[in-house]
C-alpha positions in Angstrom: 16.8 27.6 -4.7 16.9 27.2 -0.9 17.7 24.1 1.1 17.5 24.2 4.9 18.6 21.2 6.9 18.1 20.9 10.7 18.4 24.6 11.5 18.8 25.5 15.2 18.9 28.9 16.8 18.8 29.6 20.5 18.9 33.1 22.2 19.9 33.8 25.7 17.7 36.2 27.7 19.3 36.7 31.2 19.5 33.3 32.9 17.0 31.6 30.4 17.3 30.2 26.9 14.8 30.9 24.1 14.8 28.1 21.5 13.8 30.1 18.4 14.4 27.3 15.9 14.4 23.6 16.9 15.8 21.8 13.8 13.8 23.3 10.9 14.3 21.6 7.5 12.6 22.7 4.2 13.2 23.5 0.6 12.0 26.4 -1.4 11.7 26.3 -5.2 12.4 29.2 -7.6 9.3 31.3 -8.1 7.5 30.2 -5.0 5.3 32.7 -3.1 5.6 31.3 0.4 4.2 32.5 3.7 5.9 31.6 7.0 3.1 31.8 9.5 2.8 31.6 13.2 2.1 33.5 16.5 4.6 35.8 18.0 7.6 33.8 19.2 7.1 31.0 16.8 10.5 31.6 15.1 9.3 33.0 11.8 11.3 36.3 12.0 14.3 34.4 13.2 14.1 32.1 10.1 13.7 35.0 7.7 16.7 36.8 9.3 18.9 33.7 8.9 17.9 33.2 5.3 18.6 37.0 4.7 22.0 36.7 6.3 21.1 39.2 9.0 21.6 36.5 11.7 23.5 33.2 12.1 22.2 29.8 13.0 23.8 27.8 15.9 23.7 24.7 13.9 22.3 23.1 10.7 22.9 24.0 7.1 21.4 26.5 4.6 22.1 26.7 0.9 20.8 29.5 -1.3 21.4 29.0 -5.1 23.7 26.2 -4.2 25.9 28.2 -2.0 26.4 27.5 1.7 25.8 31.0 3.1 27.1 30.1 6.6 30.7 29.9 5.2 30.6 33.5 3.8 32.9 36.1 5.2 31.6 39.5 6.3 32.3 41.0 2.9 30.7 38.0 1.0 27.5 38.3 3.2 27.2 42.0 2.5 27.7 41.5 -1.3 25.2 38.6 -1.4 22.6 40.7 0.4 23.3 43.7 -1.8 23.2 41.9 -5.2 20.9 38.8 -4.6 18.4 39.7 -1.9 15.5 42.2 -1.6 14.0 43.2 1.7 10.5 44.5 2.6 10.0 45.5 6.2 6.8 46.2 8.1 8.0 49.7 9.1 9.0 50.5 5.4 12.5 51.6 6.3 12.7 54.4 3.7 15.2 57.2 4.1 13.0 60.2 4.9 15.1 62.9 3.2 15.1 61.0 -0.1 12.2 61.0 -2.6 10.5 57.8 -3.7 12.8 57.8 -6.9 16.0 58.3 -4.8 15.0 55.6 -2.3 14.6 53.1 -5.1 17.6 54.2 -7.1 19.8 53.9 -4.0 19.6 50.0 -4.2 21.3 50.3 -7.7 23.9 52.9 -6.9 26.1 50.3 -5.2 26.0 48.0 -8.2 28.0 48.4 -11.4 25.3 49.9 -13.5 25.2 53.0 -15.7 23.4 56.1 -14.6 21.1 55.7 -17.6 20.1 52.1 -16.7 19.6 53.1 -13.0 17.2 55.8 -14.2 15.2 53.6 -16.6 14.9 50.7 -14.2 13.9 52.9 -11.3 11.2 54.7 -13.3 9.9 51.5 -14.7 9.5 49.7 -11.4 7.9 52.7 -9.7 5.3 52.8 -12.5 4.8 49.0 -12.2 4.0 49.3 -8.5 1.4 52.1 -9.2 3.4 55.2 -8.3 3.6 57.1 -11.5 3.4 60.8 -10.7 4.7 60.2 -7.1 8.4 59.7 -8.1 9.5 63.0 -6.6 7.6 62.9 -3.3 9.2 62.4 0.1 8.1 59.5 2.3 6.2 61.9 4.5 4.0 63.0 1.6 3.1 59.3 0.8 0.4 57.2 2.5 1.4 54.0 4.3 0.4 51.9 1.3 2.4 54.1 -1.0 5.5 53.9 1.2 5.3 50.1 1.1 4.9 50.2 -2.7 8.2 52.2 -2.7 9.8 49.5 -0.5 8.6 46.8 -2.8 10.0 48.6 -5.8 13.4 49.1 -4.0 13.5 45.3 -3.3 12.8 44.4 -6.9 14.6 47.0 -8.9 17.9 45.1 -8.6 16.2 41.9 -9.9 17.1 39.8 -6.9 17.0 36.0 -6.5 14.8 36.3 -3.5 12.6 38.9 -1.7 12.1 38.6 2.0 9.1 40.4 3.5 8.7 40.5 7.4 5.1 41.2 8.2 4.7 43.4 5.1 1.1 44.3 6.0 1.4 44.8 9.7 1.4 48.6 9.7 -1.4 48.9 7.1 -5.2 48.8 7.4 -6.9 45.7 6.0 -7.9 47.2 2.7 -4.4 48.6 1.9 -2.7 45.4 3.2 -4.8 43.4 0.7 -3.8 45.7 -2.1 -0.1 45.1 -1.2 -0.5 41.4 -1.2 -2.3 41.5 -4.6 0.6 43.6 -5.9 3.3 41.2 -4.6 1.5 38.2 -6.0 1.2 40.0 -9.3 4.8 40.9 -9.4 5.8 37.3 -8.4 3.8 35.9 -11.3 5.1 38.4 -13.8 8.8 38.3 -12.9 9.1 34.8 -11.4 10.7 36.3 -8.4 10.7 34.0 -5.3 8.9 35.6 -2.3 9.1 34.4 1.3 7.1 36.5 3.7 6.3 36.1 7.5 2.8 36.9 8.8 0.3 36.1 11.5 -2.6 37.6 9.5 -5.1 35.1 8.1 -5.8 37.5 5.1 -2.2 37.4 4.1 -2.0 33.6 4.3 -4.8 33.4 1.8 -2.6 34.8 -0.9 0.3 32.4 -0.3 0.7 29.7 -2.8 2.6 27.8 -0.1 1.8 28.1 3.6 4.4 27.0 6.2 3.2 27.1 9.8 5.7 27.3 12.7 5.0 26.8 16.4 7.6 27.0 19.1 10.4 26.8 16.5 9.1 23.7 14.7 7.3 23.3 11.4 3.9 22.0 12.2 2.3 22.1 8.7 3.5 22.7 5.1 0.8 23.2 2.5 1.1 23.9 -1.2 -1.9 25.3 -3.0 
């Protein structure tokens, strides 16, 4: 599904350069549940941002579903993100004035889908992530774990090729974080959706069926389990 070849990304910070990625190459197969692990500054978030079309590489090549995403125009990038990618963030990124239902349905409102299908798919995925009865609650009335479940439902409701999760348990306690990882793995197995998530949490790494470790912008290990 994803082919990355010799990806390089350098940031300027004042007079100095930060080499976030130093020639990363890897392949991700459909349905993989992959963790990108490493300490702060290792390049894992940069790699996720480039895969998610939120940032550009300086050089190298990246294909997703056979398409060279670096050749996309601005409109093509926005459409690809909207239709093919799901995102889960450590800060949840829910719209505070919208209910759980409305936050999830919003992901479908930009697609050419009937109102009836939007309703049925939204209700179904909210129930699947364990939020039956909480559909009409605002984010402020939900726990952190429940908010992350809404975010996961929002990512999956459009049936994406790929879900990218940047430190999805970072703002959760250890028990809730483990519940979220179990849920994501269950959804991965049930739907066959490809997940790539970044983490520095050893507990999260245990749930990955593939663990890629980065250090100073280089892959130092790649383990399938």
